[in-house]
RODRENFI-882983 format. One line per 2 residues: number of its first residue (from 1); for each residue x, y, z of C-alpha. Coordinates in nm, 4 decimals. Example, Ala and Ser with C-alpha at 12.3 -4.5 7.8 and 13.67 -1.06 7.14 Angstrom:
% residues 2
1> 1.2300/-0.4500/0.7800 ~ 1.3670/-0.1060/0.7140
% end
This chain:
% residues 549
1> -0.0008/0.0105/0.0035 ~ 0.1032/0.3196/-0.1035
3> 0.1459/0.5702/0.1723 ~ 0.2382/0.9757/0.1640
5> 0.5197/1.1204/0.3450 ~ 0.2710/1.2962/0.5786
7> 0.0905/0.9588/0.6583 ~ 0.4535/0.8077/0.7175
9> 0.5355/1.0502/0.9632 ~ 0.2223/1.0104/1.1684
11> 0.2247/0.6591/1.1783 ~ 0.5926/0.6737/1.2622
13> 0.5011/0.8779/1.5725 ~ 0.2201/0.6683/1.6791
15> 0.4640/0.4014/1.6860 ~ 0.6784/0.5795/1.9044
17> 0.3934/0.6191/2.1186 ~ 0.2974/0.9986/2.0715
19> -0.0561/1.0327/2.1515 ~ -0.0468/1.4067/2.1349
21> 0.0796/1.6958/1.9021 ~ 0.0870/2.0702/1.9603
23> 0.0959/2.2380/1.6415 ~ -0.0689/2.5477/1.4262
25> -0.1572/2.4092/1.0532 ~ -0.0203/2.5778/0.7481
27> 0.0048/2.5380/0.3848 ~ 0.3649/2.3546/0.3930
29> 0.1938/2.1235/0.6564 ~ -0.1369/2.0208/0.4722
31> -0.0567/1.6664/0.4171 ~ 0.0923/1.6139/0.7592
33> -0.2228/1.7605/0.9053 ~ -0.4519/1.5578/0.6848
35> -0.2681/1.2417/0.8131 ~ -0.3306/1.3728/1.1815
37> -0.7332/1.3975/1.0803 ~ -0.7162/1.0421/0.9461
39> -0.5624/0.9125/1.2990 ~ -0.7510/1.1602/1.5209
41> -0.8952/0.8425/1.7113 ~ -0.5281/0.7772/1.8307
43> -0.3652/1.1058/1.8382 ~ -0.4671/1.4463/1.9506
45> -0.3853/1.7474/1.7520 ~ -0.4167/2.0503/1.9924
47> -0.4037/2.3596/1.8285 ~ -0.2967/2.7034/2.0089
49> -0.3524/3.0423/1.8690 ~ 0.0525/3.1061/1.8399
51> 0.3380/2.9124/1.7245 ~ 0.5366/3.0504/2.0072
53> 0.2932/2.8218/2.2481 ~ 0.3555/2.4884/2.0293
55> 0.7005/2.4551/2.1877 ~ 0.6214/2.6008/2.5267
57> 0.3487/2.3380/2.5419 ~ 0.5519/2.0393/2.4207
59> 0.8017/2.1159/2.6932 ~ 0.5303/2.1440/2.9614
61> 0.3943/1.8223/2.8348 ~ 0.7627/1.6537/2.8380
63> 0.8177/1.7804/3.1841 ~ 0.4903/1.6415/3.3347
65> 0.5070/1.3250/3.1702 ~ 0.8893/1.2325/3.1350
67> 0.7931/1.1773/2.7590 ~ 0.8920/1.3546/2.4753
69> 0.6736/1.6276/2.3939 ~ 0.6217/1.6966/1.9868
71> 0.5564/2.0382/1.8262 ~ 0.4770/2.1069/1.4770
73> 0.4757/2.4086/1.2573 ~ 0.5264/2.5842/0.9372
75> 0.8870/2.7074/0.8152 ~ 1.0259/3.0592/0.8464
77> 0.8081/3.2981/1.0771 ~ 0.6467/2.9688/1.2137
79> 0.9814/2.8095/1.3386 ~ 1.0968/3.1678/1.4440
81> 0.7960/3.1890/1.6718 ~ 0.8618/2.8423/1.8404
83> 1.2275/2.9272/1.8894 ~ 1.1921/3.0537/2.2702
85> 1.0446/2.7603/2.3434 ~ 1.2879/2.5340/2.2385
87> 1.5637/2.7478/2.3562 ~ 1.3913/2.6945/2.6933
89> 1.3550/2.3294/2.6791 ~ 1.7049/2.3401/2.5615
91> 1.8018/2.5185/2.8931 ~ 1.5854/2.2897/3.1075
93> 1.7235/1.9477/2.9402 ~ 1.3445/1.8650/2.8181
95> 1.3086/1.5943/2.5139 ~ 1.1298/1.8001/2.2653
97> 1.0970/1.6736/1.8954 ~ 0.9979/1.9745/1.6505
99> 0.8759/1.8697/1.3247 ~ 0.9389/2.1883/1.1247
101> 0.8250/2.2386/0.7755 ~ 1.0444/2.3704/0.4901
103> 0.9965/2.5328/0.1630 ~ 0.9960/2.2956/-0.1541
105> 1.3163/2.0666/-0.1465 ~ 1.4465/2.2000/-0.4993
107> 1.4255/2.5601/-0.3733 ~ 1.5876/2.5143/-0.0395
109> 1.9110/2.7493/-0.0360 ~ 1.8387/2.9472/-0.3747
111> 1.6990/3.2430/-0.2141 ~ 1.4030/3.2766/-0.4605
113> 1.1814/3.4363/-0.1996 ~ 0.9208/3.1514/-0.1494
115> 0.6394/3.1727/0.0895 ~ 0.8014/3.1477/0.4537
117> 1.1613/3.0992/0.3417 ~ 1.4222/3.2326/0.5275
119> 1.8126/3.1790/0.4592 ~ 1.9820/2.8853/0.6201
121> 1.6635/2.7668/0.8244 ~ 1.8406/2.4300/0.8965
123> 2.1306/2.6350/1.0663 ~ 1.9206/2.8443/1.2639
125> 1.8113/2.5159/1.4380 ~ 2.1853/2.4748/1.5630
127> 2.1361/2.6949/1.8398 ~ 1.8371/2.5141/1.9916
129> 1.8646/2.1581/1.9146 ~ 2.1064/1.8872/2.0034
131> 2.0475/1.7261/1.6704 ~ 1.8339/1.7898/1.3525
133> 1.7905/1.6709/0.9952 ~ 1.5990/1.7174/0.6855
135> 1.4065/1.4742/0.5100 ~ 1.4449/1.4624/0.1396
137> 1.2432/1.1739/0.0356 ~ 0.8991/1.0080/0.2055
139> 1.1424/0.6925/0.2377 ~ 1.3717/0.8831/0.5085
141> 1.0952/1.0090/0.7152 ~ 1.0451/0.6736/0.9406
143> 1.4301/0.6526/0.9910 ~ 1.4724/1.0208/1.0754
145> 1.1952/1.0062/1.3240 ~ 1.3446/0.6664/1.4741
147> 1.6865/0.8941/1.5122 ~ 1.4999/1.1647/1.6589
149> 1.4037/0.9465/1.9480 ~ 1.7372/0.7594/1.9977
151> 1.9004/1.1469/2.0016 ~ 1.6194/1.2663/2.2747
153> 1.6998/0.9111/2.4901 ~ 2.1026/0.9461/2.4502
155> 2.2647/1.1434/2.6609 ~ 2.1358/1.4968/2.7923
157> 1.7536/1.5082/2.6760 ~ 1.7355/1.8374/2.4636
159> 1.5570/1.9452/2.1615 ~ 1.5698/1.7828/1.8320
161> 1.4031/1.8519/1.5107 ~ 1.3195/1.7105/1.1760
163> 1.2266/1.9296/0.8815 ~ 0.9954/1.7952/0.6119
165> 0.9352/2.0144/0.2964 ~ 0.5908/2.0040/0.1829
167> 0.6929/1.7989/-0.1810 ~ 0.8014/1.5302/0.0818
169> 0.4908/1.5239/0.2597 ~ 0.2756/1.4988/-0.0329
171> 0.5063/1.2409/-0.2031 ~ 0.3782/0.8735/-0.2067
173> 0.5972/0.5510/-0.1644 ~ 0.5193/0.1711/-0.1380
175> 0.8432/0.1276/0.0424 ~ 0.8190/-0.1194/0.3339
177> 0.9502/-0.0057/0.6666 ~ 1.0378/-0.2193/0.9681
179> 0.9031/-0.1868/1.3160 ~ 1.0238/0.0638/1.5491
181> 1.2999/-0.0485/1.8055 ~ 1.2764/0.1222/2.0912
183> 1.5931/0.3413/2.1654 ~ 1.7879/0.1410/2.4718
185> 1.9909/0.4462/2.6217 ~ 2.3292/0.3434/2.7349
187> 2.4959/0.5453/3.0027 ~ 2.8198/0.6781/2.9857
189> 3.0216/0.5245/3.2926 ~ 3.2780/0.6906/3.5067
191> 3.6260/0.5809/3.5199 ~ 3.6266/0.3073/3.8050
193> 3.9577/0.4780/3.9537 ~ 3.7662/0.8031/3.9589
195> 3.4616/0.6495/4.1274 ~ 3.6630/0.5037/4.3858
197> 3.8580/0.8165/4.4817 ~ 3.5356/1.0151/4.5052
199> 3.3778/0.7474/4.7047 ~ 3.7015/0.7361/4.9474
201> 3.7054/1.1274/4.9768 ~ 3.3458/1.1486/5.0404
203> 3.3375/0.8759/5.3323 ~ 3.6279/1.0518/5.4867
205> 3.4984/1.4225/5.4716 ~ 3.3625/1.5599/5.7959
207> 3.0962/1.7718/5.6303 ~ 3.0085/1.6107/5.2712
209> 2.7510/1.7704/5.0438 ~ 2.6000/1.6570/4.7279
211> 2.4809/1.9326/4.4638 ~ 2.2254/1.8094/4.2823
213> 2.1170/1.9193/3.9498 ~ 1.8752/1.8462/3.6832
215> 2.0796/1.5575/3.6066 ~ 2.0100/1.3644/3.8971
217> 1.6187/1.4065/3.8777 ~ 1.5704/1.1914/3.5550
219> 1.5507/0.8178/3.5388 ~ 1.6907/0.6165/3.8347
221> 1.8843/0.9178/3.9589 ~ 1.6431/0.9936/4.2668
223> 1.6764/0.6554/4.3950 ~ 2.0403/0.6463/4.3452
225> 2.0746/0.9854/4.5016 ~ 1.8916/0.9041/4.8253
227> 2.0778/0.5700/4.8795 ~ 2.3939/0.7593/4.8658
229> 2.3153/1.0357/5.0479 ~ 2.1676/0.8197/5.3171
231> 2.4992/0.5870/5.3119 ~ 2.7320/0.9010/5.3605
233> 2.5295/1.0702/5.5712 ~ 2.5872/1.3675/5.3428
235> 2.3825/1.6667/5.3004 ~ 2.2099/1.7217/4.9431
237> 2.1390/2.0683/4.8245 ~ 1.9097/2.0729/4.4962
239> 1.9719/2.3376/4.2141 ~ 1.6501/2.4897/4.0737
241> 1.6777/2.2546/3.8174 ~ 1.7075/1.9438/4.0333
243> 1.4277/2.0383/4.2302 ~ 1.2763/1.7223/4.4128
245> 1.5482/1.4890/4.3066 ~ 1.5303/1.4535/4.6817
247> 1.1810/1.5445/4.8391 ~ 1.2699/1.8597/5.0310
249> 1.1058/1.7028/5.3569 ~ 1.4106/1.4307/5.3422
251> 1.6009/1.4834/5.6825 ~ 1.9199/1.5367/5.4492
253> 1.7782/1.7592/5.1759 ~ 1.7898/2.1629/5.1304
255> 1.6162/2.3816/4.9063 ~ 1.8368/2.6039/4.6642
257> 1.7691/2.8813/4.9167 ~ 1.9988/2.7142/5.1489
259> 2.2754/2.6754/4.9460 ~ 2.4681/2.9884/5.0129
261> 2.4725/2.8980/5.3663 ~ 2.5690/2.5140/5.3654
263> 2.8042/2.4768/5.0682 ~ 3.0948/2.7079/5.2260
265> 3.0733/2.4779/5.5181 ~ 3.1361/2.1482/5.3531
267> 3.4741/1.9920/5.3244 ~ 3.3999/1.7593/5.0169
269> 3.1457/1.8673/4.7589 ~ 2.9745/1.6175/4.4988
271> 2.8324/1.8243/4.2102 ~ 2.6232/1.5730/3.9830
273> 2.4199/1.6957/3.6951 ~ 2.4418/2.0879/3.7240
275> 2.6316/2.3559/3.5621 ~ 2.7454/2.4373/3.8981
277> 2.6968/2.8325/3.8268 ~ 2.4389/3.0823/3.9418
279> 2.1932/3.2347/3.6633 ~ 2.4539/3.5428/3.6555
281> 2.7381/3.3269/3.5903 ~ 2.9180/3.3165/3.9319
283> 3.0539/2.9579/4.0472 ~ 2.8486/2.8314/4.3643
285> 2.9989/2.9290/4.6917 ~ 3.2401/2.6982/4.8308
287> 3.5099/2.6958/5.1321 ~ 3.8553/2.7484/5.0552
289> 4.0335/2.4279/5.0698 ~ 3.7126/2.2025/4.9945
291> 3.7561/1.8963/4.8190 ~ 3.5318/1.9313/4.4939
293> 3.4352/1.6744/4.2168 ~ 3.2129/1.7598/3.9182
295> 2.9997/1.4876/3.7099 ~ 2.8253/1.5895/3.4057
297> 2.7570/1.4619/3.0627 ~ 2.8462/1.8174/2.9041
299> 3.1864/1.8697/2.8862 ~ 3.1171/2.2387/2.8586
301> 2.9890/2.2076/3.2310 ~ 3.2852/2.0549/3.3303
303> 3.5357/2.3435/3.2727 ~ 3.6457/2.6358/3.4745
305> 3.5680/2.8840/3.6478 ~ 3.4448/2.5760/3.8297
307> 3.6871/2.4545/4.0907 ~ 3.7447/2.0775/4.0654
309> 3.9685/1.8373/4.2095 ~ 3.8148/1.5762/4.0023
311> 3.6050/1.5816/3.6573 ~ 3.4160/1.3232/3.5508
313> 3.2478/1.3019/3.2056 ~ 2.9846/1.0663/3.2805
315> 2.6026/0.9786/3.3352 ~ 2.4570/1.1394/3.6565
317> 2.2073/0.8468/3.7831 ~ 2.4657/0.5663/3.6470
319> 2.7548/0.7609/3.8564 ~ 2.5379/0.7942/4.1885
321> 2.4291/0.4362/4.1439 ~ 2.7721/0.3082/4.1236
323> 2.9139/0.5270/4.4006 ~ 2.5994/0.4117/4.6063
325> 2.7549/0.0602/4.5559 ~ 3.0860/0.1621/4.6845
327> 2.9874/0.3197/4.9858 ~ 2.7360/0.0368/5.0932
329> 2.7684/0.0250/5.4679 ~ 2.8551/0.4054/5.4663
331> 2.9923/0.5698/5.7456 ~ 2.9018/0.6468/6.0815
333> 2.6314/0.9364/6.1184 ~ 2.8345/1.2629/6.1747
335> 2.5456/1.4966/6.2487 ~ 2.4864/1.5970/5.8968
337> 2.1066/1.5784/5.9505 ~ 2.1527/1.8300/6.2216
339> 2.3477/2.0723/6.0409 ~ 2.0672/2.0561/5.7641
341> 1.7846/2.0977/6.0575 ~ 1.9430/2.4236/6.1555
343> 2.0227/2.5359/5.8245 ~ 1.6850/2.4950/5.7365
345> 1.5535/2.6592/6.0133 ~ 1.7616/2.9664/5.9670
347> 1.7016/2.9657/5.5990 ~ 1.3028/2.9570/5.6512
349> 1.3512/3.2551/5.9255 ~ 1.5259/3.4654/5.6396
351> 1.2566/3.3759/5.4014 ~ 1.0033/3.4879/5.6297
353> 1.1116/3.8545/5.5864 ~ 1.0374/3.8470/5.1908
355> 0.6929/3.9597/5.1635 ~ 0.4604/3.9279/5.0595
357> 0.6331/3.6468/4.8308 ~ 0.6603/3.3772/5.1049
359> 0.2805/3.4233/5.2440 ~ 0.1719/3.3531/4.8638
361> 0.3993/3.0551/4.8373 ~ 0.2825/2.9037/5.1475
363> -0.0716/2.9599/5.0414 ~ 0.0152/2.7752/4.6933
365> 0.1576/2.4809/4.9069 ~ -0.1350/2.4472/5.1077
367> -0.3586/2.4773/4.7841 ~ -0.2009/2.2401/4.5343
369> -0.2068/1.9013/4.6364 ~ 0.1075/1.6652/4.6211
371> 0.0226/1.5236/4.2838 ~ -0.0292/1.8765/4.1459
373> 0.1809/2.0869/3.9418 ~ 0.2967/2.4687/3.9788
375> 0.4296/2.6376/3.6941 ~ 0.6513/2.9428/3.7678
377> 0.6847/3.2399/3.5469 ~ 0.9294/3.5378/3.5919
379> 0.7451/3.7064/3.8569 ~ 0.8151/3.8259/4.2075
381> 0.6459/3.5244/4.3488 ~ 0.7747/3.3063/4.1191
383> 1.1462/3.3962/4.1697 ~ 1.1202/3.3046/4.5312
385> 0.9218/3.0018/4.4736 ~ 1.1913/2.8352/4.2481
387> 1.4042/2.8080/4.5294 ~ 1.1508/2.7642/4.8087
389> 0.8309/2.6149/4.7140 ~ 0.8685/2.2868/4.8857
391> 0.8275/1.9838/4.6477 ~ 0.8412/1.6057/4.6812
393> 0.9258/1.5142/4.3194 ~ 1.1089/1.6124/4.0082
395> 0.9029/1.8592/3.8137 ~ 0.6474/1.9303/4.0352
397> 0.7835/2.2874/4.0062 ~ 0.8399/2.3829/3.6521
399> 1.0641/2.6746/3.5956 ~ 1.2437/2.8288/3.2935
401> 1.5811/2.7614/3.3798 ~ 1.8939/2.9778/3.2662
403> 1.7080/3.1032/2.9663 ~ 1.4676/3.3107/3.2199
405> 1.2045/3.3168/2.9473 ~ 0.9813/3.5774/3.0664
407> 0.5712/3.4705/2.9424 ~ 0.6553/3.0948/2.8842
409> 0.4390/3.0291/3.2069 ~ 0.0966/2.9923/3.0830
411> 0.1274/2.7851/2.7689 ~ 0.3830/2.5531/2.9603
413> 0.1372/2.4913/3.1692 ~ -0.1305/2.4140/2.9075
415> 0.1224/2.1185/2.7888 ~ 0.1633/1.9944/3.1565
417> -0.2144/1.9879/3.1873 ~ -0.2474/1.7904/2.8609
419> 0.0209/1.5301/2.9646 ~ -0.1221/1.4981/3.3187
421> -0.5442/1.4927/3.3169 ~ -0.6891/1.4801/3.6560
423> -0.4051/1.6468/3.8242 ~ -0.3963/2.0075/3.9592
425> -0.1868/2.2593/3.7141 ~ -0.1311/2.6155/3.8200
427> 0.0741/2.8715/3.6750 ~ 0.1731/3.1919/3.8339
429> 0.2377/3.4972/3.6210 ~ 0.3003/3.8573/3.6492
431> 0.0793/4.0845/3.4242 ~ 0.3810/4.1493/3.1876
433> 0.4646/3.8031/3.1468 ~ 0.0833/3.6741/3.1195
435> 0.0190/3.9274/2.8327 ~ 0.2732/3.7128/2.6274
437> 0.0430/3.4145/2.5830 ~ -0.3132/3.5238/2.7204
439> -0.4543/3.4589/2.3861 ~ -0.4110/3.0673/2.4848
441> -0.7052/3.1228/2.7711 ~ -0.9129/3.0055/2.4354
443> -0.6838/2.7302/2.3771 ~ -0.7568/2.6039/2.7576
445> -1.1307/2.6041/2.7014 ~ -1.1247/2.4647/2.3261
447> -0.9451/2.1611/2.4551 ~ -1.0300/2.0970/2.7948
449> -0.6892/2.2097/2.9704 ~ -0.8124/2.2997/3.3004
451> -0.5076/2.5144/3.4208 ~ -0.5580/2.7924/3.7152
453> -0.3659/3.0908/3.5832 ~ -0.2703/3.3294/3.8822
455> -0.1673/3.6486/3.7495 ~ -0.0068/3.9124/4.0048
457> -0.0890/4.2284/3.8535 ~ 0.1264/4.5497/3.9612
459> 0.0784/4.7467/3.6480 ~ 0.4514/4.7023/3.5712
461> 0.7687/4.5198/3.4481 ~ 0.8362/4.4930/3.8528
463> 1.1749/4.3650/3.7895 ~ 1.2673/4.6140/3.5495
465> 1.1500/4.8682/3.7682 ~ 1.3167/4.7677/4.0810
467> 1.6647/4.7565/3.8905 ~ 1.6241/5.0947/3.7403
469> 1.5036/5.2733/4.0356 ~ 1.8079/5.1087/4.2474
471> 2.0832/5.2112/3.9669 ~ 1.9208/5.5380/3.8190
473> 1.7044/5.6393/4.0761 ~ 1.4096/5.6491/3.8549
475> 1.2343/5.3872/3.6180 ~ 1.1554/5.4465/3.2411
477> 0.9191/5.2502/3.0124 ~ 0.8655/4.9816/3.2862
479> 0.5054/5.0691/3.3340 ~ 0.2072/4.8665/3.1395
481> -0.1535/4.9120/3.0875 ~ -0.3773/4.5809/3.1926
483> -0.6937/4.4770/3.0441 ~ -1.0109/4.4377/3.2366
485> -0.8903/4.0714/3.3414 ~ -1.2901/3.9681/3.4160
487> -1.4072/4.0946/3.0907 ~ -1.0906/3.9421/2.9520
489> -1.1944/3.6032/3.0959 ~ -1.5342/3.6126/2.9958
491> -1.4594/3.7087/2.6268 ~ -1.2549/3.3715/2.6006
493> -1.5170/3.1610/2.7944 ~ -1.3160/3.1595/3.1067
495> -1.4125/3.1928/3.4543 ~ -1.2599/3.4636/3.6830
497> -1.1835/3.5392/4.0492 ~ -1.0599/3.8430/4.1877
499> -0.8783/3.8025/4.5034 ~ -0.6515/4.0348/4.7563
501> -0.4651/3.8072/4.9934 ~ -0.3024/3.4585/5.0341
503> -0.5817/3.3292/5.2618 ~ -0.8314/3.3694/4.9930
505> -0.6095/3.1573/4.7461 ~ -0.7449/2.8244/4.8552
507> -1.0885/2.8623/4.7824 ~ -1.0392/3.0467/4.4565
509> -0.8507/2.7344/4.3257 ~ -1.1035/2.5399/4.4278
511> -1.3686/2.7233/4.2730 ~ -1.2195/2.5992/3.9473
513> -1.3988/2.2814/3.9982 ~ -1.1549/2.1277/3.6893
515> -1.2459/2.3829/3.4122 ~ -0.9882/2.6728/3.3616
517> -0.9659/2.9600/3.5898 ~ -0.8286/3.3125/3.5438
519> -0.7221/3.4350/3.9022 ~ -0.6430/3.8125/3.9435
521> -0.4350/3.9254/4.1985 ~ -0.3748/4.3329/4.2540
523> -0.0426/4.3416/4.4267 ~ 0.1952/4.6619/4.4820
525> 0.5552/4.6918/4.5396 ~ 0.7402/4.3339/4.6706
527> 1.0274/4.3007/4.8911 ~ 1.3403/4.1818/4.6780
529> 1.3483/3.7985/4.6403 ~ 1.7450/3.8187/4.4965
531> 1.9211/3.7544/4.8314 ~ 1.7457/3.4319/4.8551
533> 1.7629/3.3554/4.4797 ~ 2.1471/3.4480/4.4504
535> 2.2583/3.3736/4.7600 ~ 2.3877/3.7123/4.8975
537> 2.3563/3.9086/5.1973 ~ 2.2109/3.7636/5.5008
539> 2.1450/3.4525/5.2713 ~ 2.5050/3.3657/5.2557
541> 2.5440/3.3628/5.6470 ~ 2.5965/3.0018/5.7633
543> 2.3504/2.8592/6.0097 ~ 2.3492/2.9353/6.3745
545> 2.5482/2.6963/6.6039 ~ 2.4075/2.4697/6.8151
547> 2.3634/2.6100/7.1399 ~ 2.4604/2.3897/7.4395
549> 2.1770/2.3109/7.6926
% end
């Protein structure tokens, strides 16, 4: 039986257990979209109102499910609109498959000014994907899709892309293709000598600390991290990307808000699956003379300015599991749980002084069940939530990573809701960031994605206003005009609530009753969250010493 390239594309996605595609149709995609129509009983095609939302939603889906998210858009302006979401997924190590349209195969590279043509589209993808390919015939499509899934499963999970020209999607072939062989990821293993040296140094340390990044939060990483930490009686501090790799409630676990207090006290630090740099690019605070080992799959994240006594290019979860085996039987408890307890108490006391963000974060934690998901956009509450909102599992809190992608939150939350039906998904945004994707309120209604969108509205780009006022004594171009949020929600067929205090949040969220909801929160000037986020000022102080009875 002859199949078009579009049919082969959708058939192969189905063979890889893809059940949802986020995309915006267009002329270069017609034969793929028609194939989606034919298979709509098995695969959902969720169509947002802007291409930037396609990649955000695919990222949210991937993080909520730990399965690849798939997005699709036309070439040129369609792909360019989606680049910010791909960049965010790259920064956050999310497996996202982008299906990008192209111009006709014979015209690629000729600069003829064809519809949606941009020079060197394939080269543009180098910046936001770990692998990409261009299909030149329908026969190539199944193999390229297979390779895309293999690439996402190998090494660090990051976005990949397959470009498919319209003539390739339309062309038909009677060629037969083999069944999908599920990708079998192979972990890059550390040198046994390095592993033994790390195990010996961590066992001999008086105050060992494990700095756990995104690379510890996938696969078997959390279980291996827990075994190793408990065997070593080592404190675990998670980065923003590693939140939930060890539950915050564990007696050896600390959130990123405590990093600047604890790391300088460690005499041995094992950094796994993290860039080990702050957002501004400064190294994490460590004591002079501390022994430091770094484990990462990306060689760029092992180079200076990071201090290092051991540098290990290897898979994080596999390395943690191997180290846990080497230190089995562990060492005697050395008081690290007590140090963690005192550090946590001191950090929470300092966080309480950042108001009203801390009250809102406490209200969010109380209102969102343990199986819920919070998506944190760039907003004053979100900055603090990224380092202090209590979590118990990876991707219970979804943040934009080092890209700092303003406006990513609501669309990403919609993707998470598509991947986690029956789980409460809440997004928090400022009025500046929410405006980037507010048109997706209608997407939530049309496709039944019950996200609770909380918008903290202060009528300005709050962080811009604060920085300008501090540096220049006044702000400029930071003020914004907002719509009437109640009328906006009504126009899109979405329920609206307006609240003024954290204690009203739980009832507002409960009122959603499984449907999309827009919660408006008028706010004024808030305390700066940056001492807690960056670990400066009082947040760089060590915890108080234990006082004798």
